[in-house]
N, C-alpha and C positions, 0 to 999 in steps of 0.2 A: 860312355856318356849317359846311357840309360841307368846304370848303377848309381851314378852321381845324383841324378834326379830323384831316384827312389830314396837315397840316403837323406837328401835334403828334406823330402816330404816327411820321412819318418821322424827326423829331428823336429820338424815343425809340429807334428802331431804330439810328440812327447812333451815338447815345450808347452803346447796349448793345454795338454792334460794337466801338467803340473800347475800351470797358471789357474786352470779351473779349480783344481784342488785347493790352491791357496785361497781363492775367493770363497769357496764353501766354508772352509775352516774359519774364515774371518767373520762370518755371520754370528749374531748373538745366539746364545744357546737357550735363552728364555724369552717368552713373549713379553714385549714392552708393557709397562703398566698402563692402565686406562687413563686417558687424558681427562683431567678435571678442569673445566673452565672456571675462571674466577670472575667476580663482578666488582673488582676493585674500581673505585671511582663512580659506581652506580649510586644514585640517590634513592634507590628503593630496593626492596628485597622481594623476590617472587617465590611463593610457596605453591606446590602442586599437591593436592590432597584428593583422596577418594573418600567422599563423605557418605556415610551409611544412611539409608532411608529405613523407615519402619518395617519394611518387608525384607530387609537384608541387602537389597540392591544398592550398589555404590555408584555415586555420580562424580565424574571428574570435575574438579574445581580448582581454579587458579586464583590466587590471592596476591595482589600487589600492595605492599605496605611501605609507605614512605619511611626512610631511615630516620630513626629517632622519634617515630610517632608514639604518642601517648594519648589515651582517651579520644581516639579518632573515630568518627562515624564510618560506617561501611555502606557502600553503594553496590547492590547486587543486580547483575543481569544474567538471566537464564536464557540460553540460546540453543538453537539447533544448527548453528552455522560455524561450529568449530571454535570452542572457547579459547583454545590455545592461540589461535591466530587473531581472534577478536580482541583479546586482552592486550596483546602486544602487536600492534600494527607495524611497528618498525623496531629494529634491534638497536635501541639507543640506551645510553646510560642515564638519560634524563626521563623521568616518568611522564612528564608533560608531553614529550615528543613520542613516547612509546605507545600510549593509550589512544583509543579512538578519539576523534575530535569532539564527540558528544560529551566526553568526560573531562574536557579541558578545565572548566570552571571548578569542578569538584576536586581535581588534582591540585589546583592552585589553592583551594581551601583546606588542603591537608587530608582529604578523604582516603580511606582504604578502598581499593577497587577490586571487586570480585566478579568473575565470570564463571559460569558453570554450563557444561554440556547437559542438555535435558536428557531424560531417560531414553536410552537406546540410540543415542547419536555420539559419534566420534569416541571419546575416551570413556563414556559412561556405560554402565551395564544396563541390562533390562531390555524391554522391547519398545520400539518406537511406534507411536501412533500420531499421525498428522493432526496438529491442533487438538491434542487429547482433551476430550470434554470432561467436565466435572463428573464426579461419581453420580450415577443415576441411570436413566433409561438408555442414554447413548454411551455409557461407560460402566459396565457391570463389575469392574475390578474395584479393589480397595485403595487405589492410588490415583492421583491426578496431579495437575500442576500446583494446586493449592496445598495438597499434603506434602509434596516434594519440596515446595518452597518453605513450608513450616519447618520441616525436618532440617533443611539446610540452614535456616536462620538459627534454629536451636543449637546446631553444631557450631556455627560461627561464633555466637556470643560466648560459648563455653571454651573455645579453642583458639581464639585470636586475642591474646592478652593485650595487644596494643590498641584494641578498640574500646569505645565507651559503652558497648552493649546496645547500640541503636543501629537500626538497619533501614535503608530505603531501597525500594525496588525501582528499576529504571530500565528503559530500552524501547526500541522501536520496531514496528511491524509485528513479526512473530514474537520478538522479545517484548513488544508492547502488550501483546496478548498474555504472555506469562506474567508481566507486571500487574495486569488487571486481575489475573487469577490469584495473585498473592493476597489480595484483600478479602478473599472469601475465608471466613473463620481464621483470621490472621494470627500469627504468633504475637505475643505481647511486645516483643522487641521491634516489630515492624511499625515504624512511626510515620512513614510517608511513601507514596507511590507516584511516579511520573511516567505514565505510558505515552510514548510517541506513536502516532498513527496506528493505534491498535486494531487488529482484525477482530471485529465484533460479531458480524453476521455475514457469513460467507454466501448466503443465498440472496438476501435483500439488496446488497450493494457493495460488498467488499470483494475479496479476491476471486471467488469462483463463479458467481452468477451476479447479474444485475437485473432485478425484476423479472427473473425467469430466463433471461438470455444467458447462455453459457459463454464465459470468457475463455475461449480455447487457447488463444495465444498467451503464453505465460503459464497457464495452468498445467498443460500437458508437460512442458519442459520442467516446471518446478516439481511436479509430482514425481517425475522420473528421477530427477536429481536428489530429491529428499528421501524417497522410499526404496529405490533400487539397491542401495548399499548404505551401511552404517556411516561410512566416511565419505559418501558422495563420490565414490570412485567411478560410477557409470555416468557418463555425460550424454545429454541429448545431442543428436546429430541431425544434419539435413543435407541433402544433395543439391539444394537450390540456394541461391543467394537471397532471393526475395521470398519471405514467408508467405506472401500472397499466393505464389505458385505452389508452395508446399501444401497448404491447406485446401486450395481449390482442386488440385489434382487428386487429393486423398478422398474428397467427397465429404463425408460426415466426420465429426470429431472422433466418433467411435472407431471409424475405419482407420484413421491415422493412429489412434492409440493402440489398436490391435496390431498394426504393422510394426509398432515400436515395442511391443511386448508389455504394455501397461496393464493389460488384463490380468497380469500376475500380481499386481499391487493392490492392497486392500483399499486404499483411499480412492483410487480410480474406480474400482468396482462399486464403492459406496456412491460416488458421484453419478454413475450410470443408473444405479437403482433408485436414487432419490433426486430426481430432476425437478420435482415440485416441492413446495414449502410444506413438507409433511412433518410428522412428529420428530423425525431425526434431526432436521434443521432447527425446529423450534426448541428442542430440548437443549441445544448447545448455543442458542442465540444469547450471547453474553449480556446484552442490555436487558433482556427479559429475565434472565436468571438472577442477575445481581439486583435488579429492582426489588426482588423479594427479600433481599438480605439487608440488615442494618448497615449503614455507612459509618464505620468506626475508624477508618484510616484516612487521613487527609489525602486527596488525590488531585493532581493537576493533569488534565487530559490535554494533550498537545496534538493538533491536527493541521493539515495543510489544505488550503482552498483549491489546490491543483494537484492533489494526491492521485496519481495514476493507478494506484493499487487498492488503497483502503480509504476512499474518500467518504464513505458512509459512516464508518464505525465511531469515530470520536464524537461528532455531534449527536448521534443516536444514543450513545452511552450517557452523555451529559443529560439529554432530555429525559432518559429513563430514570436516572439517579437523582435529578434535581428535587423531586418531591420528598426524597428522604433527607434532604438538607435544606429546609425552607428558608433558613436564615443566611445561607450562603457562607457557612463557616468552614466547611471541609471540602467542598467540591468546587473546582475551578476549570474553566475551559479556555484554551488559547487556540485561535485560528490564525495562522500566519500565511503569507503569500508564497507557499512552498509546495514542492512536489513531495513524493513519498518519504525521502530521507533528508530533505533539505534543512529542516529545523534542527538537525543534528550536525550540520556542516556550515557552509557559508550561504548567506541569503541576500546577495546584492542584486541578483537578476534571475530570471527563469526564461530561457530561450531569448527571444527578442525583447521581452518585457523587463524593464529596469525598475528598481525600487530605491527608496531613500536609505542609502548606507547598507551595512550588513545587518539586515533585520533579524537573522537567526542568531548571530553572535550577540547582538544587543539583548535579545530575549533571554538567552542563557545567562548572561552576566547580571542583568538588572531585574529580571523577573523570576526565573527559575532558581538560580543559586540562593538568593535571599530566602525563598520559600523553603528550600531544602535545609538551609542553615538554621532556620527557626525551629524546625521540628527535630533536627538531628544534632544541633550544637547549642541550643538554647540562645540563639541570636535573637535580637529584637523582632517582634512580629512585624513583617512588612505589610505595606498597604496593597496587598494582592487583590486586584479586581476579581469579581466572580467570573466575569467573561472579558477577555481581551481579544480584539479582532483587528486585523490589519485591513485597511480599505484600499484596494488598488484603484488606479485612476487618480484619486486624491493623494495617494501614497502617505497615509497617516494611520496611526493606531487609534482605536476607540475603546473606551471602557463601557461595559453594559452591566446592568443589574441582573439580566437574564438573557437568554438568547432564543428568539430575536426581539422579544416584545418591547422592552423598555430600556432607554439609555440612562446613564447616570445623571445626565443634565435634563432629564424629563421628557426627551423627545419620544414620540409614540410612532410605532410602525403602523402602516395601513396597506391593505392589499389593493392594487390597481390592476384592472384587466387591460391588457394590450392585445387588441383584436387583429386577427389575420384577415385581410380584406382582398377583394378582387384586384387584379393587376399587380400583385406582389407588394401591396402596401401594408403598412403596420401603423395602427393608430389606437389612441385611448378612447376614441369614439366608436360606439357599436355600429355594426354594418347596417345599412338600410337595405330594403328589398331591391334586388336587381336580377337581371337575367343570368348573371354569372353566380351560381350558387355554390360552386366548388372548383377546386383545382385538382388535376389528376396527373399521374405519372405511371409509367410501367416499371415495375420492379422485376428485374431478371436475375435469378440466383446464379446464372452462369456468368454474370458481369456485376458482381456486388460492388457497392460503394466502399472505398477504402476508408479506414479510420484515420489515415494520414497519407500524404503524398508518397507514391511509390518511388523507390523500392521500400517495402516495409520489412525491416530487418527483425530477426528474432530478438526478444527482449534482452538477452544476455550478450548479444553481439557487440563487438567493439564499435564505438561511434554510432550505436543504434539510435541515440537520442530518445530512448524510451521515457526518460523522466520529463521530457518537454512537450509531449504530444498534446497535452490538454491546453496549451497556449499556442498551438500551431496556427499559422495563417490559414483560414478556411476558404480562400479563394479557389483552391483546387476543386473543392466540392461544389461551390456555388455555380461553377460552369457546367455541371452535369445536368442532363435532361431528366434524370431520376431523382433530383433534389429540388424541393420547393424552397424558394427564397422570398422572404418578406422583409421590408425595412421601412423605417420612418424617414421623414425629411430630417435634414440636419437639425439638431437640438439648439434651441435658443437660450436654454438655461440648464444648469446641472440637474441630473437625476440620480439620487442616491439609493442604492439597494442594500438591505441588510437582512438576510434570512434565507428561507427555502422557497425558491420559485416553484410554481405548479403549472403544468400544462393541462389545460382543459380542452381536450381535443375531441372533435366530432369527425369521425372517419369511417370509410367503408372500403371493402376490398372485394374483388371478384373471386378471390380464393376463400379458403376456410381457416386460414391462420395468417398472421402478419406481425412483423416487428415494426415499432415506431421509434425513430430516433429524433429527439428534439434538442436543438442547440440554440442557446442565447449568445449573441455575439455583439461586441463593441466594434463598430466600423470607424476607423480613424479617418480624419479628413484626407482629401485627395492629395494635398500637399502638407508636409510637416517640415517646416523650415529648419528646425534644429536637428531633425533626424529624417532626412529625405527617404531613406529606405522603408520608413514606416508609413509612407503615403498610401492610403487605401487599405491598410492592414486590417484583416478581419480577425480580431482577437476573441477567441472562444472563452466564455466566462463560466457557463454552467451547461452541462449537457449529459444526457443519459439515454438509455434504451429501455423499451418495455415490450415484453412478449405478449401478443394479443390474447393468447389462450388463457391468460390469467386475469382477464379484465374484471371478472366478478369475484374470483376467489383464488388466491395464490396457491392454496393447497389442492384445488380441484380444477384442473385445466378442462376447457371445453372448446369445441370447434366454434369458429365465428360463423354467423349467418352470412352467406355470400350476398354481396350487393345491398346490405342493410346498414344504414347509418347508425353507428354506436358511439357512446361516449366513453372516453378514456380519461382518467384522472392520474396524471403521471407526475410524481414528485421529482424534482431535479436537485442536484447537489447545492450545498450552501453557497450563497453569493454575498460578497461584501465589496461593493464597487461603486464608483461614481462615473457616470457617463458625462463627459465634459461638453460644454457648448461647442458646436461644430461637428461633434461626433454623431453617428447614427446608431440606432438599435436595430439589429437584424435577428431574424429567426429563420433557421433552416430546419427542414423536415425531410427525412429519408427513411428507408426501410432496411438498410444493412449498414454494418460498421465493421468491415471485414479487413483482415482476418482476426481482428481482436475478438469479435464475437462470432459464434457459429452462424451459418446461414439458416434462416427459416425456410423450410421447403415451400411454404405458402399453400401446401395441402396438409390438412391436419393428419398427423401421425401420432400414435401413442407416445413415442419416445424419439425426439429429434436427434439424440445422440447417435442412434443407429439407423437413421433414415436411409432408405434405398435411393439410388440415383434417379429412378423414375418418379420419385415423389416431388422432386424439385421442379417447379413450374413457374412460368411468368404469371404475374397478376397485375391488374389495374387497381391502383389505390387512389382514393379520393379524400381530400381534406375539405371539409365543408365550412362555409362562412356566410350562411344565410341566417336571417332572424330565426331564432329558435334552435338553430344548430350552429351557433357562432363560435368557432374555435378561437381560443384566446390563451395568453400566458398571464397568469396571475403573479404579479411582481410584488415582492415585499419592499415597498417604498417607504423611506423615511423623509418626511417633508422638511 
């Protein structure tokens, strides 16, 4: 019996071995050929090139050419966000479906679309420097975004035979920054530039600081993602769901940055070293730099009234360059009802606020594309207004000869002071003498006012709503004891704003430093029949923060004199809005906007970035409304 079992097993082994040998000998003896995908049925051809710069560094460049294209213009976007993914958002045989939505009208017009990785990012060679400045004090090298763009355009017009030899630069945010840089000593083939939401001055009011207050939420994560690795392999992490907890537990922005290893990154070290508006910031303020250059390339600056990242740059750039184009032939400004990227996508609504139709799509089709076609395809000259601004509330576009002084129909802007009065009242009538000379609140760094209702998610988190916070309902803040609230009676007639509001604040603090946050709000009627959920909605229109230590000089911080009434002139972001009858105007004032901005210790320290825990103290803040120290908001009113 045992011998039989052994025999059966041996037979099985021999049979299995033979079977295994048969399988081995049936495998191919050579490596299969490399698979080559085809693009049969595609209506475009994609080229990948390494374009050489003047110093020998090569930049990865992707070129999408419509099949059968002849004498087609080229639209160039230079990006730090992976050109390979940016140029082809979807794997489609149809170019209109493959490219980013911002390129939709250009594709329909037969343009060649070009995306390029900037120096040092993704497929490009060289070293990466965040928002690399023009050659000069802040950039001692021989290359910058202007030279790299020049060299790229020179290569394109010589090596893309399907083109007509004309190039436009185009893009938003950082890509808007590189589009602006392209007009500095431009290549002769550069005929037009359209920067969307360009980063112009990172200290005054764009990405990194606002009037001296550090925008820690977003900046730390962005710096980490951009500089830690060429291809963005290292991602910011957090052990908390609510960013409020993350930043509050860390203490200072510098303490959190050090815990995450950001002190290894050059841009973070520069931020810590240059917390004031010193030579380093001034040398790379794009509006100031370009104002010294002749304006030779037509430019359409496109910005959003509710841009949560670069709300300052577009209008500031237009204001600086307008004197170089007194007849309004080359420079144009568009302000839409959009957040940071919305002008490049769909613009029917923002949060709970609705507009008339797709404002962004309408703009790209009827304003932007005819502008591009005129300079790149010899299309008829369109009637492009010098300034085109959307007015929320009324939900209509307005043309202006300048911004914000004069309308094309002859209307004139006037400034009207809206006074903060005792009892939480707001009026165009100046305050009379009364026993109540000020309102006060206690600002506690241990319990800072949030910039939006909690939980406050990291900017890149799914469903964070990051793009909507500038139109959030502000009732959550109005209920806090450390937020002052002033409002008018319901309006009996419309009030139209067009321009830059200014807060003329008289305030004092028991500390030696303080932040002041001022918000202008449209309060909807208590009942809104057609939209019941909007009843009492507090719609923020224009708001910003100011760090007290820079009251007299942005470049030279100074302690505040404790308990002394001081005047602050705080410019607020552009407003284009009509307050409708039945609505109220509200002003809120607070001293923290957390965790978006770092906390002010309220004890003067040389560098808030690295403030110690013991420096953070409670302080009593007072906002004055007596004759002679009457706090007010100067509104740019159009009668």
